[in-house]
C-alpha positions in Angstrom: 10.0 6.5 -33.9 13.6 5.8 -33.0 14.5 2.1 -32.7 16.0 2.4 -29.2 13.6 4.9 -27.8 11.7 4.3 -24.5 8.4 4.1 -26.4 9.8 1.5 -28.8 10.9 -0.6 -25.8 7.5 -0.3 -24.2 5.6 -1.3 -27.4 7.9 -4.3 -27.9 7.1 -5.4 -24.4 3.4 -5.0 -24.8 3.0 -6.3 -28.4 5.8 -8.9 -28.5 6.8 -7.5 -31.9 10.0 -5.8 -33.0 8.5 -3.5 -35.6 5.3 -2.5 -37.5 3.2 -1.2 -34.5 -0.5 -0.5 -34.6 -2.9 1.4 -32.5 -4.0 -1.8 -30.8 -0.4 -2.1 -29.5 -0.7 1.4 -28.1 -4.0 0.3 -26.6 -2.4 -2.6 -24.9 0.4 -0.4 -23.6 -2.1 2.2 -22.2 -4.2 -0.6 -20.6 -1.1 -1.9 -18.9 0.1 1.3 -17.4 -3.3 3.0 -16.9 -5.2 -0.1 -15.7 -8.0 0.6 -18.2 -8.4 1.9 -21.7 -11.3 1.7 -24.1 -11.4 3.2 -27.5 -12.8 1.6 -30.7 -10.4 3.1 -33.2 -7.5 1.7 -31.2 -9.1 -1.8 -31.2 -9.9 -1.6 -34.9 -6.4 -0.8 -36.1 -4.8 -4.3 -36.0 -2.3 -6.1 -38.3 -5.2 -8.1 -39.8 -7.0 -4.8 -40.7 -4.2 -3.4 -42.9 -6.3 -3.7 -46.1 -9.5 -2.7 -44.4 -10.4 0.8 -45.6 -13.2 1.2 -43.1 -10.6 1.7 -40.3 -9.4 4.9 -41.9 -12.9 6.3 -41.6 -13.0 5.9 -37.8 -12.7 9.2 -35.9 -11.6 10.0 -32.4 -14.1 11.8 -30.1 -11.4 14.2 -28.9 -8.4 14.4 -31.3 -6.5 16.8 -29.1 -6.6 14.2 -26.3 -5.1 11.5 -28.6 -2.4 13.9 -29.8 -1.7 14.7 -26.1 -1.1 11.0 -25.5 1.1 10.7 -28.5 3.1 13.8 -27.3 3.6 12.2 -23.9 4.7 8.8 -25.2 7.1 10.5 -27.7 8.5 12.8 -25.0 7.3 16.1 -26.6 6.6 17.7 -23.3 6.1 21.3 -24.3 3.7 20.2 -27.1 1.9 18.1 -24.5 1.1 21.1 -22.4 0.0 23.0 -25.5 -2.4 20.2 -26.6 -3.8 19.9 -23.1 -5.0 23.5 -23.2 -7.1 22.6 -26.3 -8.6 19.3 -25.1 -12.3 19.0 -24.5 -11.8 17.5 -21.0 -8.9 19.4 -19.4 -9.4 18.0 -15.9 -9.4 14.3 -16.9 -6.7 14.9 -19.5 -4.4 16.5 -16.9 -5.0 13.7 -14.4 -4.5 11.0 -17.1 -1.3 12.8 -18.3 0.2 12.9 -14.8 -0.7 9.2 -14.3 0.8 8.3 -17.6 4.0 10.2 -16.9 4.2 8.5 -13.5 3.9 5.1 -15.1 6.6 5.9 -17.7 8.9 7.2 -14.8 8.4 3.9 -12.9 9.0 1.8 -16.0 12.4 3.3 -16.7 15.4 1.8 -14.9 17.1 3.9 -12.2 20.3 4.2 -14.2 18.6 6.4 -16.8 18.6 9.5 -14.5 18.1 12.1 -17.2 15.0 10.5 -18.6 13.5 9.7 -15.2 14.2 13.2 -14.1 12.3 14.5 -17.2 9.3 12.2 -16.5 9.3 13.2 -12.8 9.3 16.9 -13.7 6.3 16.4 -16.0 4.5 14.4 -13.4 4.7 17.4 -11.1 3.8 19.8 -13.9 0.5 18.0 -14.8 -0.3 17.3 -11.1 -0.1 21.1 -10.5 -2.1 21.8 -13.7 -4.8 19.4 -12.6 -5.1 20.6 -9.0 -4.9 24.3 -10.0 -7.5 23.9 -12.7 -9.8 22.0 -10.3 -9.3 24.7 -7.7 -10.4 27.3 -10.3 -13.5 25.3 -11.0 -14.2 25.0 -7.3 -13.9 28.8 -6.9 -16.4 29.3 -9.7 -19.0 26.7 -8.7 -18.7 24.1 -6.0 -21.3 21.7 -7.2 -20.2 21.7 -10.8 -16.6 21.2 -9.7 -17.7 18.1 -7.7 -19.6 17.0 -10.8 -16.4 17.2 -12.8 -14.5 15.1 -10.2 -17.2 12.4 -10.2 -17.8 12.4 -14.0 -16.8 9.1 -15.5 -14.5 8.9 -18.6 -15.5 6.3 -21.2 -12.0 6.3 -22.7 -10.5 5.2 -19.4 -12.9 2.4 -18.6 -15.5 4.6 -16.9 -13.1 5.7 -14.2 -13.7 9.1 -12.7 -10.9 11.6 -12.0 -10.3 10.4 -8.4 -9.8 6.8 -9.6 -7.5 8.0 -12.4 -5.6 9.9 -9.7 -5.2 6.7 -7.7 -3.6 5.1 -10.7 -0.9 7.7 -10.7 -0.9 8.2 -6.9 -1.8 11.8 -7.4 -2.2 12.8 -3.8 -2.2 16.5 -4.6 -5.4 16.3 -6.6 -7.2 14.1 -4.0 -6.2 16.7 -1.3 -8.0 19.6 -3.1 -11.2 21.0 -1.6 -13.3 19.8 -4.5 -12.0 16.2 -4.3 -12.4 16.2 -0.5 -16.0 17.5 -0.9 -16.7 14.6 -3.3 -15.0 12.1 -0.9 -17.1 13.4 2.0 -20.3 13.0 0.0 -19.2 9.4 -0.8 -18.4 8.7 2.8 -21.9 9.6 4.0 -23.6 8.6 0.7 -27.2 9.9 0.8 -26.8 11.6 4.2 -26.1 15.3 4.8 -25.5 14.9 8.5 -24.3 11.7 10.1 -22.0 12.1 13.2 -19.6 9.2 13.7 -20.7 8.4 17.2 -24.3 8.4 16.1 -23.5 6.0 13.2 -21.8 3.7 15.6 -24.9 3.5 17.9 -27.4 3.5 15.1 -25.9 0.2 13.8 -27.4 -1.4 16.9 -30.3 0.9 17.5 -31.9 1.5 14.1 -34.6 3.8 15.4 -31.9 6.5 15.8 -31.9 6.8 12.0 -35.3 8.5 12.1 -34.2 11.3 14.5 -33.8 14.4 12.4 -31.7 16.1 15.0 -29.0 13.5 14.5 -29.4 12.2 10.9 -30.4 14.2 7.9 -30.8 12.7 4.4 -30.6 14.1 0.9 -33.8 14.9 -0.9 -35.1 12.6 -3.6 -35.3 13.6 -7.3 -35.9 17.0 -8.9 -39.0 17.5 -6.7 -36.9 17.3 -3.5 -39.2 14.8 -1.8 -38.3 13.3 1.5 -37.2 9.7 1.7 -39.5 7.1 3.1 -38.6 5.2 6.3 -37.5 2.2 4.2 -35.4 4.3 1.9 -33.7 6.0 4.9 -33.0 2.5 6.3 -31.4 1.4 3.1 -29.4 4.6 2.5 -28.0 4.4 6.0 -26.8 0.8 5.9 -25.5 1.0 2.3 -23.3 4.0 3.1 -19.5 3.4 3.5 -19.4 5.1 7.0 -22.1 2.7 8.3 -20.4 -0.3 6.8 -17.0 0.8 8.3 -18.3 1.0 11.9 -20.3 -2.2 11.5 -17.4 -4.2 10.1 -15.0 -2.6 12.6 -17.2 -3.7 15.5 -17.5 -7.2 14.0 -13.7 -7.4 13.7 -13.3 -6.4 17.4 -15.7 -9.2 18.4 -13.8 -11.6 16.2 -10.6 -10.6 17.9 -12.2 -11.3 21.3 -13.3 -14.7 20.2 -9.9 -15.5 18.7 -8.1 -14.4 21.9 -10.5 -16.6 23.9 -9.7 -19.6 21.8 -5.9 -19.0 21.9 -5.9 -18.4 25.7 -8.5 -20.9 27.0 -10.0 -23.1 24.3 -7.2 -24.5 22.2 -7.4 -28.3 22.5 -6.1 -31.2 20.5 -9.7 -32.0 19.5 -11.1 -29.0 17.7 -13.6 -27.0 19.8 -16.7 -25.2 18.7 -15.0 -21.8 19.3 -12.1 -22.7 17.0 -14.5 -23.9 14.3 -16.4 -20.6 14.5 -13.1 -18.7 14.2 -12.2 -20.7 11.1 -15.5 -20.1 9.4 -15.2 -16.4 10.2 -11.8 -16.3 8.6 -13.1 -18.0 5.5 -15.7 -15.3 5.1 -12.9 -12.7 5.6 -11.1 -14.4 2.7 -14.3 -13.9 0.6 -14.1 -10.2 1.4 -10.6 -10.0 0.2 -11.4 -11.9 -3.0 -14.3 -9.4 -3.7 -11.9 -6.5 -3.0 -9.4 -8.0 -5.5 -12.2 -8.2 -8.1 -13.2 -4.6 -7.6 -9.7 -3.3 -8.3 -9.3 -1.0 -11.4 -6.9 -3.2 -13.4 -8.3 -5.2 -16.3 -6.2 -8.3 -15.8 -6.1 -10.7 -12.8 -2.4 -10.1 -12.4 -3.0 -6.4 -12.3 -5.8 -6.6 -9.8 -3.7 -8.7 -7.5 -0.8 -6.3 -7.9 -3.0 -3.3 -7.0 -4.6 -5.1 -4.1 -1.3 -6.1 -2.6 0.1 -2.5 -2.8 -1.9 -1.7 0.3 -0.2 -2.3 3.6 -3.5 -3.4 5.2 -4.1 -6.0 2.5 -0.6 -7.3 3.2 -1.6 -7.8 6.8 -4.7 -9.6 5.7 -2.7 -11.9 3.4 -0.2 -12.8 6.2 -3.0 -13.3 8.8 -5.2 -15.5 6.6 -2.2 -17.5 5.3 -0.9 -18.0 8.8 -4.3 -19.3 10.0 -4.4 -22.0 7.3 -0.7 -22.9 8.1 -1.6 -23.2 11.7 -4.7 -25.3 10.9 -2.6 -27.7 8.8 0.0 -28.0 11.6 -2.5 -28.5 14.5 -4.3 -31.4 12.7 -1.2 -33.6 13.1 -0.1 -34.9 16.4 3.7 -34.4 15.7 3.2 -30.8 14.6 0.4 -29.8 17.1 2.9 -27.7 19.1 3.9 -25.7 16.1 0.2 -25.2 15.2 -0.3 -23.6 18.7 2.8 -21.4 18.1 1.4 -20.3 14.6 -2.0 -19.5 16.2 -0.3 -17.4 18.9 1.9 -15.5 16.6 -1.0 -14.7 14.3 -2.7 -13.0 17.3 -0.1 -10.2 16.9 -0.9 -9.8 13.2 -4.6 -9.6 13.8 -4.2 -7.0 16.5 -1.9 -4.9 14.2 -4.7 -5.1 11.6 -6.8 -3.3 14.2 -4.8 -0.1 13.5 -6.9 0.2 10.4 -9.8 1.5 12.5 -7.7 4.4 13.6 -7.1 5.5 10.1 -10.4 7.4 9.9 -9.5 9.6 12.8 -8.2 13.0 11.8 -5.5 13.0 14.5 -4.4 9.4 14.6 -4.5 8.7 10.8 -1.5 10.9 9.9 0.5 9.4 12.8 -0.1 6.0 11.3 1.4 7.3 8.0 4.5 8.4 9.9 4.7 5.1 11.7 4.5 3.2 8.4 7.2 5.3 6.8 9.5 4.6 9.8 9.2 0.8 9.4 11.4 0.9 6.2 14.0 2.9 8.1 14.0 0.4 10.9 14.6 -2.4 8.3 17.6 -0.4 6.9 18.9 0.1 10.5 18.6 -3.7 11.2 20.5 -4.4 7.9 23.4 -2.4 9.3 23.1 -3.7 12.8 23.1 -7.4 11.9 26.7 -7.0 10.5 28.1 -5.8 13.8 26.0 -8.3 15.8 27.3 -11.2 13.8 30.8 -9.9 13.9 30.9 -9.4 17.6 28.7 -12.3 18.5 30.7 -15.0 16.7 34.0 -13.5 17.7 33.1 -13.4 21.4 31.5 -16.8 21.5 34.5 -18.4 19.8 36.5 -17.3 22.9 34.0 -17.9 25.6 32.9 -21.4 24.5 36.0 -23.3 23.6 34.4 -26.8 23.8 31.4 -26.1 21.6 30.9 -29.1 19.3 28.0 -29.6 16.9 28.6 -32.8 15.0 24.9 -33.2 14.6 22.6 -30.2 14.2 19.3 -30.3 16.1 16.6 -27.7 16.8 17.9 -27.4 20.4 21.5 -26.9 19.3 20.5 -24.3 16.6 18.4 -22.4 19.1 21.3 -22.4 21.6 23.9 -21.1 19.2 21.4 -18.5 17.9 20.8 -17.3 21.4 24.5 -16.9 22.1 25.5 -15.4 18.8 22.5 -13.1 18.0 20.4 -12.5 21.1 23.2 -12.0 23.6 24.8 -9.1 21.6 21.4 -7.7 20.9 20.4 -7.4 24.6 23.9 -6.1 25.4 23.3 -3.2 23.0 20.3 -2.1 25.2 22.2 -2.3 28.5 21.8 -5.9 29.5 25.6 -6.5 29.5 25.7 -10.0 31.1 29.2 -9.3 32.5 29.2 -12.5 34.5 29.1 -14.5 31.3 32.0 -12.6 29.8 34.5 -13.9 32.5 34.4 -17.4 30.9 34.7 -20.6 32.9 37.7 -22.0 34.7 37.8 -25.2 32.7 40.8 -26.3 30.9 40.6 -27.6 27.3 43.6 -29.6 26.1 44.3 -30.5 22.5 45.5 -34.2 22.1 47.2 -33.6 18.8 49.5 -31.0 20.4 51.0 -33.3 23.0 54.7 -34.3 23.3 56.1 -37.1 25.5 57.4 -35.4 28.6 60.7 -36.3 30.3 60.3 -38.5 33.3 60.7 -36.5 36.5 60.8 -37.9 39.9 60.6 -36.3 43.3 62.5 -37.0 46.4 59.8 -39.5 47.5 60.4 -41.3 44.2 57.1 -40.2 42.8 57.4 -40.0 39.0 55.3 -37.9 36.6 55.1 -39.3 33.0 52.2 -37.1 31.7 52.7 -35.7 28.2 53.2 -32.0 27.6 50.0 -30.7 25.9 48.6 -27.4 24.7 45.8 -26.4 27.1 43.7 -23.2 27.2 40.9 -21.7 29.4 38.1 -19.4 28.2 38.8 -17.4 31.3 42.2 -16.4 29.9 40.4 -14.7 26.9 37.9 -12.6 28.9 40.0 -9.5 28.6 39.8 -9.8 24.8 36.0 -10.2 24.9 35.7 -7.1 27.1 37.8 -5.0 24.7 35.5 -6.2 21.8 32.4 -5.3 23.9 33.7 -1.8 24.4 34.1 -1.2 20.6 30.8 -3.0 19.9 28.9 -0.8 22.3 30.5 2.3 20.9 29.4 1.4 17.4 26.0 -0.2 18.2 24.8 1.7 21.2 26.2 5.1 20.5 26.6 5.5 16.8 23.9 3.3 15.2 21.1 4.0 17.8 21.8 7.8 17.6 21.8 7.5 13.8 18.4 5.8 14.0 17.1 8.6 16.2 18.4 11.2 13.7 16.7 9.3 10.8 13.4 9.1 12.7 13.6 12.8 13.4 14.3 13.6 9.7 11.5 11.2 8.6 9.0 12.7 11.1 9.8 16.3 9.9 9.6 15.3 6.2 6.5 13.2 6.4 4.7 15.6 8.7 4.6 18.1 5.9 2.8 15.7 3.6 1.1 13.5 6.1 -2.3 15.1 5.6 -2.0 14.5 1.8 -1.0 10.9 2.4 -3.8 10.4 4.9 -6.5 11.9 2.6 -5.2 9.6 -0.2 -5.5 6.6 2.1 -8.9 7.7 3.3 -10.2 7.7 -0.2 -8.9 4.2 -0.8 -10.6 3.1 2.5 -13.9 4.6 1.4 -13.7 2.9 -2.0 -12.9 -0.4 -0.2 -15.9 -0.2 2.0 -18.1 1.0 -0.8 -17.7 -2.5 -2.3 -18.0 -4.4 1.0 -21.1 -6.3 1.9 -23.8 -4.8 4.1 -23.8 -8.0 6.1 -21.0 -8.6 8.6 -19.0 -11.9 8.4 -19.9 -14.7 8.4 -23.3 -13.6 6.9 -21.7 -11.7 4.1 -21.7 -14.8 1.9 -25.5 -14.2 1.5 -24.9 -10.9 -0.3 -22.1 -12.3 -2.4 -24.3 -15.2 -3.6 -27.0 -12.6 -4.5 -24.4 -10.5 -6.4 -23.2 -13.5 -8.3 -26.8 -14.4 -9.3 -27.5 -10.9 -10.4 -24.3 -10.8 -12.5 -25.2 -14.1 -14.2 -28.7 -12.7 -14.9 -27.2 -9.6 -16.5 -24.9 -11.7 -18.7 -27.5 -14.2 -19.8 -31.1 -13.0 -19.4 -31.0 -9.2 -19.7 -31.6 -8.3 -23.4 -30.9 -4.6 -23.3 -28.5 -2.7 -21.2 -29.6 0.7 -19.8 -27.5 3.7 -21.0 -27.2 6.1 -18.1 -25.6 8.6 -20.4 -29.1 9.1 -22.1 -30.5 10.1 -18.7 -27.6 12.5 -18.0 -27.2 14.2 -21.3 -28.3 17.6 -19.9 -26.1 17.3 -16.9 -23.0 16.2 -19.0 -23.6 19.1 -21.4 -23.7 21.6 -18.5 -20.5 20.2 -17.1 -18.8 20.4 -20.5 -19.8 24.1 -20.9 -18.7 24.9 -17.4 -15.4 23.2 -17.9 -14.7 25.2 -21.1 -15.6 28.5 -19.3 -13.4 27.6 -16.4 -10.5 26.7 -18.7 -10.8 30.0 -20.5 -10.7 31.8 -17.1 -7.7 29.7 -16.0 -5.7 30.3 -19.1 -6.5 34.0 -18.9 -5.1 34.0 -15.3 -1.9 32.2 -16.5 -1.4 34.8 -19.3 -2.0 37.6 -16.8 0.5 36.2 -14.3 3.1 35.7 -17.1 2.6 39.2 -18.4 3.0 40.6 -14.8 6.1 38.6 -14.3 7.6 39.8 -17.6 6.7 43.4 -16.7 8.3 43.1 -13.3 11.5 41.6 -14.8 11.7 44.5 -17.3 11.1 47.0 -14.5 13.9 45.5 -12.5 16.3 45.6 -15.5 15.5 49.2 -16.2 16.1 50.2 -12.5 19.6 48.7 -12.8 
């Protein structure tokens, strides 16, 4: 291993050592970039176990998979593809390889363009291998392909292939028919038919659940028995689709109450409505904490990082933080006004959060993706625009307000100068020219330090004028300069920059529209996973379930003597999936060889024709 290689740098960062690396260091690196990694030989090979001969007797379950990881980390890319073909779990290995390449690509600085380009190319290679192989499995057997997608991998902390794909943002795999079939099953977990409108009404009219024309449930066990009434009730309310519509309705009711408090019931003495809103928000905070705990990363820092990567969670963070800021301000008499302002501004944030409900819609969801992508372009546009606004605003105001004097800065004075320097040019860009303000005022400003004693002049009536000769100016005299500056400002701001923004939006719309369905499906999977961990009870009653979960967790850690091994009950199923995956891999490799032979034959044929 080269001293200055990328792998050496990563191992130094994860192990905090400069040399003598062990498998436990590689384990820490993989756990950092892949969120989870569990393998006993890695954990056993430590600096303390140098003289322990028992470590050498440990064997890997899939040696080709370990060699594949070594080839990726050491940048032996062709060897990595060769080893992938011989691994026992080709699907999970391809997904893990693409995620690992993606993590390596992100860890390298932008200036190393050649290495980053190499990693990026291999991300695309293994993403294509994973999606093409899964499509081959889906063409052979739909249910077994879904089983491969949902099969958990002990090496990667019991993550399934879709969760591994989320680690590397592998949208291509999540968009495949097999992955979408699995996601659809998870969305209506336990139900084969559950129309969205019916789920919405059934949350309030539970008897609709038992109407077979509307709802149909999976059969139970190998005997394919029908579910009892109680089991149907439990399956319905535990499904992510039911939780989504129930929590969405609850959030709309919360917004109505919040709006009522802000509009009509915000008093100096805290009212009952405001207290209910605050309790409600605290339970929403509990929801977010549970969501953070359910993230894939092993460390608290990693969980928070994964949670904050979602735009909707960022909205939640801003909204909840702003509520507590508003609460702190409104409790004091001197800052009560600012508390009202914070509550009012937070209304906008909460209503923007309502867009999350639209995400499940097939038509509106992709449009939200395009809208979100455009926000970053607006920020770049504003970064350019602020330069011209400040340049024109300060220059024009320095000529129009000659007597402006701020010896002591106050909130009112800062607001006044901000309005003149920033807001006036901003509105002028949209056509509110305010031409009457550009003429200046007919008020003379004289500079005392420029005065000279004037010669005494007397008129015929012996009236003498002894006033000194001073330098005086009027803002009205500079109006023509301001008008000239306005012309150039509007040419740059109104014509060039706004049209550039429109062109950027058109380009973004065209580009994102191609991949918007992939991005939407990826976001839909994250939404389903989020609501899979949410409480059945709506806020503020969700605290009941969280207390029950906490008690159950404590019982498992302290009182339960033996943990059930689900693998023992699924040995037959896992063996069927392994055999199916091997057969599908052989078919897939045969198709690749056939296509390569055909391409070679066609190239030879073209050469011979020349």
